[in-house]
Phi, psi and omega in degrees: 000313180298323180295317180294322179295320179296319179296316180298316180298320180295316181296317179296318180294324178296319183293310188276344179259006186236007181266133177244118181257133178228117177257117181237129177234130178243124182258141171266170183297330182273006178094350175282177179175196183226132178250137178217131173239115180254130176244108183259111181249024184298320179294325176297315180297319179296318179294321180289328179296332179288343179272346182288148178289135179271101178216159185289345183266006181299140183294161180298134180305137182284144179219126181226132173220095190219149177239128179252126178259122185292338176295330177289324178294320180299322178290315182295324185256024186300326179292320179292320181297323181298338181272351181281167177292161181299323181292319179292323177296320180295321179297314181294318180290338179291339181242031180296339180268003179286141175227151180238122176253126180248124178235109180229127179219098183299324182295320180268000179057050178241132176210101185227136173244130181240115172264127183224147181200131171274141179231147179275327177215156190298330183298339181293338181254010174297138182055036185299323182292324176293322178296320179295322179296320180293322178294318178295321177300318179295317180297323183273004180060037178263123183280338185228141181276123180262333183273083182283135174244154183257011181204167171222158181251132176241146181241131180234125184227125178226186185299322186244001186206148170232141179225132170257108188250124179261119182251122179282140182270155171263101184272149173291166180300321180294313180293325178297320179294319178297318180298313181294324177296318178297319179298318180292323184287320188249348185305320183292342183264004184277347180300130177105332177281152181230157176233119183245138174251134172229110181244124183249123183246158180277001180219164184290145179272129179266321186203142175231131183287343178287135187287333186236090185227146175249157182237154178210177176055051178057042178069020178259353180235143175241150179226126178228135179226131179226163176281145178297329179298313181291325180290324178296320180287330183220085182302332182281005176300326181256039174259108184207171180236150177237133178246141181249000000 
């Protein structure tokens, strides 16, 4: 029993301390752009490979290189979608152009998921992570969302300013309890994971309200990186403004 508990703890710690999240947004002059969220779990895969038994009968390393188009899921699941509320249907149709690329190569110890979406205007990617969760939930045939979050992210972009705005949600008592339970269960394993922002603008950045920021591309790109542990404890940590 103790051995199994130790193995479970090791696997959980590998998963949550080895994920690198990168959110990159590139803006065009007309306000359109490209959104990308990369989840790199290669270190987790590398750590887990070390736990495998070394024997000659080990199965062939798994390799996956696949792209999932959410518009195809909407077509495939149209009957299920018709039973959802009007608001949930609107959320799903708002990300019909979202695609997920999965690149996994056990032999090379690579495991990366890329969510990507072109947008015509910035409002299309507001609360994008919640939208992705709902789409994934639909794909997995899950009727109820278990991963409760206490906030959503909104993006505001104008001629002279960009804002990444974190809005805290008003959760029901039941959802608040689920959220706190999830925090208690997984919070200790978040140490080591990072969340990086890379925002590329068509004009030079004059000022950023965030205290620790790096610049690239002739001051047209900003880079911010924080630990997932600190972000989990304080979602508004990445609430800031950019002036042009």
